[in-house]
C-alpha positions in Angstrom: -24.1 -8.9 17.0 -23.3 -7.1 13.7 -20.5 -5.1 15.3 -18.9 -8.4 16.4 -19.1 -9.9 13.0 -17.8 -6.9 11.1 -15.1 -6.4 13.7 -14.0 -10.0 13.2 -14.0 -9.5 9.4 -11.9 -6.3 9.8 -9.4 -8.0 12.1 -9.0 -10.9 9.7 -8.6 -8.5 6.7 -5.9 -6.5 8.5 -4.1 -9.7 9.5 -4.1 -10.9 5.9 -3.0 -7.4 4.6 0.0 -7.2 6.9 1.0 -10.8 6.2 0.8 -10.2 2.4 2.6 -6.9 2.7 5.8 -8.8 3.4 5.7 -10.5 0.0 8.2 -8.9 -2.4 8.8 -9.2 -6.2 11.6 -11.5 -7.3 14.9 -10.0 -8.5 14.0 -11.1 -12.1 10.9 -8.8 -11.9 12.8 -5.9 -10.3 15.9 -5.9 -12.5 14.4 -5.5 -16.0 15.5 -3.1 -18.7 11.9 -2.3 -19.8 10.3 -1.5 -16.4 7.6 1.1 -16.3 8.8 4.4 -14.9 5.9 5.0 -12.5 7.4 7.8 -10.5 8.8 9.9 -13.3 12.5 9.9 -12.5 14.3 12.7 -14.3 17.1 10.4 -15.4 14.9 9.1 -18.3 13.2 12.3 -19.0 14.5 12.8 -22.6 13.8 9.2 -23.5 11.0 10.0 -26.0 12.7 12.9 -27.9 13.4 12.1 -31.5 16.2 14.0 -33.2 15.5 15.1 -36.7 14.1 17.8 -39.0 10.6 19.1 -39.3 8.7 20.4 -42.3 5.8 22.8 -42.4 2.6 21.2 -43.8 0.5 23.5 -46.0 -3.1 22.4 -46.5 -4.1 23.0 -50.1 -7.8 23.7 -49.2 -6.9 26.5 -46.8 -4.2 28.0 -49.0 -6.5 30.9 -50.2 -7.7 31.9 -46.7 
């Protein structure tokens, strides 16, 4: 009896999964400028590099060491 109940639940879950899998996001959601780069495309790899100068920081407490 348990096998029948759990089998029926599994069939219903699979049916719902495959019906919902056809649902797609709208074009407004897909064509945004600020989309998260989930797959790490190399086109935007240098996006977080900041051009500028760096300075060495000397800690006064460890200057004698």
